[in-house]
TORNU-170956 format. One line per 8 residues: number of its first residue (from 1); for each residue z, y, x of N, C-alpha, C. Coordinates in steps of 0.1 Angstrom, whole numbers, plus 5000, padded with zeros to 4 digits. Example, Ala and Ser with C-alpha at 12.3 -4.5 7.8 and 13.67 -1.06 7.14 Angstrom:
// residues 2
1 = 5078 4943 5132 5078 4955 5123 5078 4967 5132; 5071 4978 5128 5071 4989 5137 5079 5000 5129 $
// end
This chain:
// residues 343
1 = 5023 5197 5214 5011 5190 5214 5001 5201 5224; 4997 5195 5235 4985 5203 5244 4973 5207 5234; 4967 5219 5231 4959 5225 5224 4946 5217 5231; 4936 5214 5220 4922 5211 5225 4924 5194 5234; 4936 5189 5237 4941 5173 5240 4926 5164 5236; 4918 5156 5244 4909 5150 5243 4914 5132 5238; 4911 5126 5228 4916 5114 5224 4897 5107 5218; 4898 5095 5223 4888 5082 5214 4893 5082 5200 $
9 = 4904 5080 5198 4906 5084 5185 4919 5084 5177; 4918 5091 5168 4932 5095 5164 4931 5091 5147; 4945 5082 5148 4947 5079 5137 4961 5082 5128; 4956 5087 5115 4966 5096 5105 4968 5091 5096; 4985 5086 5102 4991 5075 5089 5000 5063 5096; 5015 5065 5095 5018 5053 5107 5023 5044 5097; 5017 5038 5085 5022 5029 5077 5011 5017 5082; 5012 5005 5074 5009 4991 5082 4994 4990 5084 $
17 = 4986 5000 5074 4973 5003 5079 4971 5010 5094; 4977 5018 5095 4975 5027 5106 4978 5020 5120; 4993 5010 5119 4998 5007 5128 4991 4998 5132; 4986 4988 5121 4976 4975 5125 4962 4981 5133; 4957 4988 5130 4948 4996 5137 4948 5000 5149; 4961 5008 5151 4967 5007 5167 4965 4999 5174; 4975 4991 5168 4978 4975 5178 4966 4968 5181; 4954 4965 5173 4944 4958 5178 4930 4968 5184 $
25 = 4934 4980 5185 4927 4985 5193 4924 4985 5206; 4914 4985 5214 4916 4981 5229 4920 4995 5235; 4932 4990 5245 4940 4995 5252 4929 5007 5260; 4914 5002 5262 4908 5013 5270 4904 5025 5262; 4911 5028 5250 4906 5041 5244 4923 5045 5243; 4915 5063 5248 4932 5073 5247 4935 5073 5227; 4941 5070 5225 4945 5069 5211 4960 5079 5206; 4959 5085 5194 4966 5092 5191 4971 5087 5179 $
33 = 4983 5084 5172 4986 5082 5160 4999 5095 5156; 4994 5097 5143 5001 5109 5140 5010 5106 5122; 5020 5112 5120 5023 5109 5105 5035 5123 5103; 5032 5121 5089 5036 5136 5085 5055 5135 5090; 5059 5119 5088 5073 5119 5085 5075 5113 5098; 5093 5115 5099 5100 5109 5112 5102 5096 5111; 5103 5084 5122 5106 5073 5117 5118 5068 5124; 5126 5053 5114 5124 5051 5106 5124 5058 5094 $
41 = 5117 5055 5084 5117 5066 5071 5116 5058 5056; 5123 5064 5048 5120 5054 5036 5107 5058 5026; 5099 5047 5019 5090 5050 5015 5093 5038 4998; 5089 5043 4989 5090 5038 4978 5081 5028 4976; 5086 5012 4974 5079 5002 4975 5086 4990 4971; 5079 4983 4965 5084 4969 4960 5088 4962 4972; 5082 4963 4985 5084 4954 4996 5081 4939 4995; 5069 4941 4992 5068 4920 4993 5059 4914 5000 $
49 = 5056 4907 5005 5044 4899 5014 5042 4889 5004; 5024 4890 5002 5022 4874 4996 5018 4869 5005; 5007 4858 5001 5007 4848 5010 4995 4856 5018; 4984 4862 5017 4979 4871 5026 4983 4878 5038; 4992 4883 5030 5000 4891 5044 5009 4883 5056; 5015 4873 5047 5021 4862 5059 5012 4857 5069; 4999 4848 5062 4992 4848 5070 4990 4855 5083; 4984 4866 5079 4978 4878 5087 4991 4878 5102 $
57 = 4999 4880 5097 5012 4884 5106 5020 4873 5113; 5015 4860 5110 5022 4843 5119 5021 4852 5131; 5013 4856 5138 5010 4856 5155 5021 4868 5158; 5023 4877 5148 5034 4883 5152 5045 4885 5150; 5052 4872 5147 5065 4865 5143 5071 4882 5137; 5073 4884 5124 5079 4891 5118 5097 4890 5120; 5105 4901 5124 5121 4893 5132 5125 4894 5118; 5137 4887 5119 5145 4881 5105 5154 4895 5100 $
65 = 5154 4905 5105 5166 4915 5103 5150 4923 5094; 5141 4922 5093 5130 4932 5083 5131 4926 5067; 5137 4913 5070 5136 4907 5055 5150 4910 5047; 5145 4914 5034 5160 4912 5025 5165 4899 5019; 5172 4896 5015 5179 4888 5001 5177 4884 4993; 5173 4878 4980 5164 4863 4989 5156 4865 4998; 5154 4858 5009 5144 4858 5019 5130 4856 5012; 5124 4848 5003 5115 4847 4997 5114 4843 4982 $
73 = 5108 4846 4978 5109 4848 4961 5097 4840 4955; 5102 4831 4943 5093 4824 4933 5087 4838 4923; 5076 4832 4918 5070 4844 4905 5074 4842 4891; 5077 4850 4883 5075 4846 4872 5070 4860 4860; 5060 4850 4854 5055 4866 4846 5063 4859 4828; 5065 4874 4824 5070 4875 4809 5059 4884 4801; 5056 4883 4789 5045 4890 4785 5056 4889 4767; 5061 4901 4769 5069 4906 4753 5057 4910 4743 $
81 = 5045 4911 4745 5036 4914 4733 5034 4899 4729; 5034 4888 4734 5030 4875 4732 5040 4864 4732; 5056 4873 4734 5068 4859 4737 5064 4852 4743; 5057 4852 4757 5055 4841 4766 5061 4843 4777; 5065 4830 4788 5069 4833 4796 5064 4824 4809; 5060 4823 4821 5056 4811 4825 5057 4817 4841; 5065 4805 4846 5066 4804 4862 5060 4801 4872; 5058 4804 4884 5045 4800 4893 5054 4798 4908 $
89 = 5052 4787 4912 5058 4783 4923 5048 4791 4934; 5057 4802 4941 5049 4808 4954 5060 4813 4960; 5056 4817 4974 5067 4818 4980 5059 4834 4992; 5068 4840 4981 5063 4859 4982 5074 4865 4996; 5076 4870 5004 5082 4875 5013 5089 4888 5007; 5100 4890 5010 5108 4899 5005 5116 4907 5017; 5111 4918 5018 5112 4928 5031 5119 4942 5028; 5122 4947 5036 5127 4958 5034 5115 4971 5042 $
97 = 5109 4975 5034 5098 4981 5038 5099 4993 5046; 5112 5000 5052 5116 5009 5056 5118 5003 5074; 5119 4990 5072 5125 4980 5084 5112 4979 5088; 5104 4973 5080 5092 4964 5082 5082 4977 5090; 5081 4986 5083 5072 4998 5089 5075 5005 5104; 5092 5005 5102 5093 5004 5116 5091 4993 5127; 5093 4984 5123 5090 4973 5135 5074 4977 5134; 5064 4972 5128 5050 4977 5132 5049 4989 5140 $
105 = 5058 4998 5141 5056 5009 5148 5060 5005 5160; 5068 5003 5159 5074 4999 5176 5065 4990 5188; 5057 4976 5178 5048 4970 5181 5037 4977 5188; 5032 4986 5183 5015 4993 5188 5024 5007 5196; 5034 5014 5195 5035 5026 5202 5033 5023 5214; 5037 5012 5223 5041 5015 5232 5030 5017 5244; 5016 5012 5238 5003 5020 5248 4998 5030 5237; 5000 5038 5233 4996 5049 5223 5004 5064 5225 $
113 = 5000 5073 5224 5005 5085 5221 5010 5085 5208; 5020 5090 5202 5027 5091 5189 5034 5100 5188; 5031 5108 5175 5034 5120 5170 5043 5124 5154; 5055 5124 5154 5058 5120 5142 5058 5137 5137; 5066 5136 5126 5067 5151 5117 5053 5159 5121; 5042 5157 5120 5030 5164 5125 5022 5162 5114; 5017 5171 5106 5008 5173 5092 4994 5176 5099; 4988 5167 5092 4972 5167 5091 4965 5179 5085 $
121 = 4963 5193 5088 4957 5204 5079 4941 5202 5077; 4932 5198 5086 4918 5194 5082 4910 5192 5096; 4898 5189 5091 4890 5187 5107 4874 5195 5105; 4869 5195 5113 4855 5198 5118 4851 5192 5125; 4837 5190 5124 4829 5185 5136 4822 5195 5141; 4825 5187 5156 4818 5201 5167 4808 5195 5178; 4809 5201 5188 4798 5197 5197 4799 5184 5206; 4809 5178 5205 4811 5167 5212 4822 5155 5205 $
129 = 4822 5158 5189 4827 5150 5180 4831 5157 5171; 4849 5156 5170 4856 5164 5159 4865 5170 5162; 4871 5177 5158 4886 5190 5157 4895 5188 5148; 4905 5182 5153 4917 5182 5142 4926 5191 5142; 4928 5198 5128 4938 5209 5130 4951 5203 5123; 4961 5203 5132 4973 5195 5129 4985 5209 5128; 4999 5208 5124 5006 5215 5123 5021 5205 5129; 5028 5209 5139 5041 5203 5142 5053 5215 5143 $
137 = 5064 5212 5141 5072 5220 5143 5068 5233 5144; 5060 5239 5132 5055 5250 5125 5046 5256 5134; 5037 5250 5147 5030 5257 5152 5019 5252 5149; 5006 5258 5145 4996 5251 5147 4988 5248 5158; 4977 5236 5161 4972 5230 5172 4960 5224 5168; 4949 5219 5177 4936 5220 5176 4930 5204 5186; 4933 5197 5181 4932 5184 5192 4914 5175 5189; 4907 5172 5196 4897 5169 5198 4894 5149 5199 $
145 = 4888 5147 5197 4884 5133 5190 4871 5127 5185; 4868 5113 5191 4852 5107 5186 4852 5101 5173; 4865 5096 5175 4868 5090 5155 4884 5098 5151; 4879 5095 5139 4890 5098 5131 4895 5091 5121; 4909 5081 5120 4908 5070 5111 4922 5076 5099; 4915 5076 5091 4927 5083 5079 4932 5064 5073; 4944 5067 5073 4952 5056 5072 4966 5063 5060; 4957 5069 5052 4968 5076 5043 4969 5079 5032 $
153 = 4972 5061 5029 4975 5058 5017 4971 5062 5004; 4979 5064 4993 4974 5071 4979 4970 5083 4979; 4969 5095 4993 4967 5108 4990 4953 5111 4984; 4954 5118 4970 4941 5118 4966 4936 5135 4974; 4942 5142 4978 4933 5153 4984 4924 5144 4999; 4931 5136 5004 4923 5133 5014 4907 5126 5010; 4911 5118 4997 4901 5111 4992 4889 5121 4987; 4898 5133 4980 4879 5144 4977 4874 5150 4988 $
161 = 4877 5148 5003 4868 5150 5010 4857 5147 5011; 4863 5130 5007 4849 5122 5005 4839 5119 4995; 4847 5119 4985 4842 5114 4972 4843 5126 4959; 4840 5130 4953 4839 5137 4940 4842 5126 4927; 4846 5110 4931 4842 5106 4921 4860 5100 4919; 4865 5102 4905 4880 5100 4901 4881 5087 4904; 4892 5084 4909 4901 5065 4904 4909 5073 4899; 4913 5060 4889 4929 5056 4883 4939 5059 4891 $
169 = 4951 5063 4888 4962 5060 4896 4970 5058 4884; 4985 5050 4894 4999 5049 4883 5010 5060 4892; 5016 5065 4883 5029 5070 4889 5040 5060 4888; 5038 5049 4895 5051 5040 4900 5069 5044 4901; 5074 5044 4889 5087 5045 4891 5094 5034 4891; 5109 5034 4902 5112 5023 4902 5128 5031 4904; 5139 5021 4901 5153 5025 4900 5160 5013 4909; 5167 5014 4919 5174 5008 4923 5192 5005 4916 $
177 = 5193 4991 4911 5204 4989 4903 5214 4982 4904; 5226 4985 4904 5234 4974 4910 5236 4967 4892; 5233 4951 4894 5231 4949 4882 5243 4938 4875; 5243 4934 4863 5255 4925 4859 5252 4910 4865; 5237 4908 4871 5236 4895 4867 5222 4891 4878; 5221 4878 4886 5213 4876 4897 5201 4875 4891; 5192 4880 4898 5178 4875 4900 5172 4874 4907; 5163 4857 4911 5160 4851 4920 5146 4851 4924 $
185 = 5137 4857 4913 5125 4857 4913 5119 4870 4913; 5105 4873 4920 5095 4882 4915 5091 4886 4898; 5099 4892 4891 5093 4890 4876 5087 4903 4874; 5077 4897 4868 5065 4910 4863 5062 4908 4847; 5066 4919 4843 5072 4920 4828 5053 4928 4821; 5047 4926 4812 5039 4933 4804 5041 4931 4789; 5038 4947 4789 5043 4948 4773 5034 4964 4773; 5025 4963 4767 5016 4974 4764 5021 4984 4757 $
193 = 5033 4984 4751 5043 4999 4744 5045 5005 4757; 5047 4997 4767 5051 5007 4781 5042 5009 4790; 5032 5000 4795 5022 5002 4801 5008 4991 4800; 5000 4997 4805 4985 4985 4808 4986 4975 4818; 4996 4982 4827 4995 4977 4838 5008 4964 4836; 5021 4965 4845 5032 4959 4846 5045 4964 4851; 5056 4961 4844 5072 4963 4849 5073 4952 4858; 5081 4957 4868 5085 4945 4876 5104 4948 4878 $
201 = 5109 4935 4883 5121 4931 4887 5117 4927 4901; 5127 4928 4914 5129 4925 4925 5140 4929 4931; 5149 4915 4934 5164 4916 4938 5162 4918 4953; 5169 4927 4954 5169 4934 4970 5185 4931 4982; 5190 4920 4983 5201 4922 4985 5213 4923 4975; 5223 4931 4974 5229 4934 4966 5224 4942 4951; 5215 4947 4951 5206 4953 4943 5193 4949 4935; 5191 4956 4924 5178 4948 4917 5171 4963 4915 $
209 = 5158 4958 4920 5146 4969 4919 5138 4966 4902; 5139 4976 4896 5137 4976 4884 5124 4987 4882; 5115 4987 4883 5098 4994 4881 5089 4991 4867; 5080 5002 4871 5069 5000 4860 5058 5007 4870; 5046 5006 4863 5032 5018 4870 5029 5022 4857; 5033 5037 4859 5029 5042 4842 5015 5054 4842; 5008 5055 4834 4998 5065 4836 5007 5078 4832; 5005 5087 4842 5011 5100 4844 5013 5106 4829 $
217 = 5027 5111 4826 5026 5116 4811 5037 5112 4805; 5048 5117 4804 5060 5112 4795 5064 5100 4800; 5064 5102 4819 5066 5088 4826 5085 5083 4823; 5094 5095 4823 5107 5096 4825 5109 5087 4808; 5105 5093 4801 5110 5082 4786 5103 5069 4784; 5096 5066 4789 5086 5055 4791 5094 5043 4799; 5101 5051 4810 5108 5043 4817 5121 5039 4815; 5130 5045 4809 5141 5047 4800 5139 5038 4789 $
225 = 5129 5036 4783 5127 5028 4770 5125 5012 4775; 5120 5012 4788 5118 5000 4797 5131 4993 4799; 5139 5001 4805 5156 5002 4808 5159 4994 4798; 5161 5000 4785 5168 4996 4772 5161 4978 4770; 5150 4979 4771 5145 4963 4765 5150 4956 4775; 5153 4959 4786 5159 4948 4796 5172 4943 4791; 5180 4952 4789 5192 4952 4785 5192 4943 4767; 5180 4944 4762 5181 4935 4748 5173 4930 4749 $
233 = 5168 4922 4760 5158 4910 4760 5164 4901 4769; 5169 4909 4780 5173 4900 4790 5188 4900 4796; 5198 4911 4788 5205 4911 4793 5212 4917 4807; 5199 4929 4812 5201 4931 4823 5206 4948 4820; 5218 4950 4828 5221 4960 4826 5229 4965 4841; 5230 4977 4840 5237 4985 4857 5238 4995 4859; 5243 5001 4871 5242 5012 4873 5230 5019 4881; 5226 5031 4881 5216 5034 4888 5220 5042 4901 $
241 = 5217 5031 4912 5221 5037 4928 5210 5047 4933; 5196 5046 4932 5184 5054 4934 5172 5051 4925; 5167 5065 4926 5153 5068 4918 5145 5071 4927; 5135 5063 4928 5121 5067 4935 5108 5069 4928; 5098 5069 4933 5085 5072 4925 5080 5075 4935; 5064 5071 4933 5054 5075 4939 5040 5066 4934; 5027 5076 4935 5014 5075 4933 5011 5065 4938; 5002 5054 4930 4996 5040 4934 4982 5042 4928 $
249 = 4973 5037 4937 4958 5037 4933 4956 5023 4922; 4944 5024 4916 4940 5018 4907 4928 5017 4904; 4920 5013 4920 4904 5013 4912 4903 4999 4902; 4892 5010 4894 4886 4999 4884 4870 4998 4887; 4864 5005 4897 4850 4996 4900 4850 5000 4919; 4844 4990 4922 4841 4988 4937 4838 4999 4941; 4828 5010 4933 4825 5024 4934 4837 5032 4938; 4847 5029 4934 4857 5035 4941 4864 5032 4957 $
257 = 4861 5025 4962 4862 5023 4976 4854 5030 4986; 4858 5037 4994 4852 5049 5000 4854 5043 5016; 4847 5042 5025 4850 5038 5038 4849 5046 5046; 4848 5060 5045 4841 5074 5056 4829 5074 5055; 4828 5081 5064 4813 5085 5069 4810 5087 5082; 4798 5088 5087 4796 5091 5105 4808 5086 5113; 4815 5093 5119 4827 5088 5126 4838 5091 5123; 4840 5092 5110 4855 5090 5101 4857 5078 5089 $
265 = 4865 5068 5092 4867 5060 5087 4880 5059 5079; 4881 5054 5069 4890 5054 5058 4898 5034 5059; 4910 5036 5058 4918 5021 5058 4930 5021 5048; 4929 5008 5046 4941 5009 5032 4934 5015 5020; 4950 5016 5016 4952 5026 5005 4939 5038 5003; 4939 5040 5014 4932 5056 5016 4918 5051 5011; 4910 5037 5015 4901 5036 5013 4895 5033 4997; 4906 5028 4990 4907 5023 4980 4908 5005 4982 $
273 = 4920 5002 4985 4917 4990 4992 4934 4988 4982; 4935 4983 4972 4944 4978 4967 4941 4971 4954; 4950 4959 4952 4948 4950 4944 4947 4959 4925; 4942 4958 4922 4939 4967 4906 4950 4956 4895; 4951 4943 4899 4961 4939 4887 4974 4936 4894; 4977 4941 4908 4990 4935 4909 4993 4946 4922; 4985 4957 4922 4991 4969 4928 5002 4968 4944; 4991 4956 4946 4992 4950 4958 4984 4956 4970 $
281 = 4995 4961 4979 4983 4971 4989 4986 4965 5006; 4997 4961 5006 4997 4957 5024 4989 4948 5028; 4988 4939 5021 4974 4924 5027 4966 4934 5027; 4958 4945 5022 4948 4950 5027 4950 4959 5032; 4959 4967 5033 4962 4974 5047 4961 4966 5061; 4967 4957 5065 4965 4950 5075 4950 4948 5075; 4945 4939 5071 4930 4935 5070 4923 4941 5072; 4921 4955 5063 4913 4964 5069 4915 4970 5078 $
289 = 4925 4972 5083 4930 4982 5100 4923 4973 5109; 4929 4961 5108 4922 4952 5118 4910 4952 5118; 4899 4952 5107 4888 4950 5105 4882 4964 5116; 4891 4980 5112 4885 4989 5120 4887 4987 5133; 4897 4982 5139 4898 4979 5151 4887 4970 5158; 4887 4962 5152 4878 4957 5155 4865 4961 5157; 4857 4965 5146 4844 4974 5149 4847 4984 5160; 4857 4989 5166 4857 5005 5169 4855 4990 5189 $
297 = 4861 4983 5184 4860 4973 5200 4848 4968 5202; 4841 4965 5191 4827 4953 5194 4818 4964 5195; 4816 4979 5189 4804 4985 5194 4809 4997 5191; 4817 5009 5197 4820 5020 5195 4816 5032 5189; 4797 5036 5193 4789 5040 5191 4786 5037 5174; 4784 5026 5169 4782 5025 5157 4793 5015 5151; 4804 5020 5148 4816 5013 5145 4814 5014 5129; 4813 5026 5124 4811 5027 5110 4807 5017 5105 $
305 = 4792 5013 5108 4781 5001 5104 4788 4986 5103; 4795 4987 5114 4802 4971 5113 4814 4968 5108; 4822 4980 5105 4831 4982 5097 4831 4980 5083; 4817 4985 5076 4812 4982 5064 4810 4968 5061; 4806 4962 5073 4802 4950 5070 4811 4939 5073; 4825 4942 5078 4837 4933 5081 4845 4936 5065; 4842 4947 5058 4851 4948 5048 4846 4946 5034; 4832 4936 5037 4823 4931 5028 4834 4922 5019 $
313 = 4840 4911 5023 4851 4900 5018 4863 4910 5007; 4866 4920 5012 4876 4926 5007 4875 4933 4999; 4859 4940 4994 4856 4948 4983 4850 4934 4975; 4846 4924 4977 4847 4910 4969 4860 4911 4962; 4870 4907 4972 4881 4906 4962 4887 4918 4955; 4885 4930 4958 4884 4941 4947 4880 4938 4934; 4870 4935 4936 4857 4932 4926 4867 4920 4917; 4868 4909 4921 4876 4897 4917 4889 4908 4908 $
321 = 4899 4913 4916 4910 4917 4912 4909 4925 4900; 4898 4939 4899 4891 4943 4888 4891 4936 4874; 4884 4926 4879 4878 4917 4867 4895 4909 4860; 4904 4905 4870 4917 4900 4862 4924 4909 4856; 4923 4920 4860 4933 4932 4855 4925 4935 4841; 4912 4935 4837 4908 4935 4825 4915 4926 4813; 4916 4914 4823 4920 4906 4815 4936 4907 4808; 4946 4909 4821 4960 4911 4822 4961 4921 4809 $
329 = 4957 4933 4814 4956 4942 4803 4955 4946 4786; 4949 4930 4785 4945 4930 4773 4955 4920 4764; 4962 4925 4758 4975 4911 4750 4967 4900 4746; 4955 4899 4742 4950 4888 4736 4946 4876 4748; 4936 4882 4754 4932 4877 4768 4940 4874 4778; 4955 4879 4775 4965 4874 4787 4971 4867 4781; 4972 4864 4770 4975 4855 4759 4973 4838 4767; 4957 4840 4762 4948 4826 4765 4953 4825 4783 $
337 = 4952 4836 4792 4955 4833 4803 4966 4825 4809; 4975 4830 4799 4993 4826 4804 4994 4811 4800; 4980 4809 4788 4981 4793 4784 4978 4786 4795; 4967 4791 4799 4961 4785 4816 4973 4778 4822; 4976 4790 4827 4985 4791 4838 4998 4781 4838; 5004 4783 4822 5013 4768 4818 5010 4754 4821; 4998 4751 4819 4988 4737 4821 4995 4734 4836 $
// end
């Protein structure tokens, strides 16, 4: 990559937030999208598209090969503390996250420069904008840009650039199992002996994803405990095919949402846009990425201010999700909530 090449917008992170920002950004801007990974790439994720994500993507026509089997899932809530079970008629899209991300990348890369296997090192303010320090193929270089967009997911070091406020997070562990029985729904299991969040089962073709969001510390033992309970309570057992883990942010206050400053913008989970009660981030990645592009297209010079205004509905949603988390994390309050859901 040429040294000191000039861009209008540099976007770090080629997941859904980064790709949607890129896709909807005006073609008049010279844009660079970079990611530390090569694509297509695996990413630990349940791979579910809730209704908000599906509505957003309608116009883009998701290709059939992106979906797993079953294509759509209902939802079942199980509470082991209160011995309760509630079903919910939903139509959750069941996708391969690897194929989904690669499809989004192919959508947007026609009109921009894309640099895979590129590591962001740091940035500093210069006379005419920002100087971005990157590393690729063992060589460091500098690029210049007017705007820098972080779509870096749950990266805690990136957040520390902008805020000293700590944010809660879980270590999400998921195992891919070849199991003895078919599961047709997205199953959420609440058990406060395992986690104050939830554990989950997601069918993916011939496999079943078994996962849980855990507070860091003794996580392997808690995961094994959960799998043992699955055998005893649901008669689900099988051979472990693959193990995955990832950090997932869990905002407990809207103050955890950081949108950036000056000509640096954060989108998606990097900004703190992720559902506190469900750890669902794709819908927020899509919508915040679109808001970022819209802000830059509308008024390039004052884009951060416009972006903050456009994000107000998302911030309100996160506030509501925090309140719901506080209900679901408490067995007594969760019982009352389940009773209402069952009516």
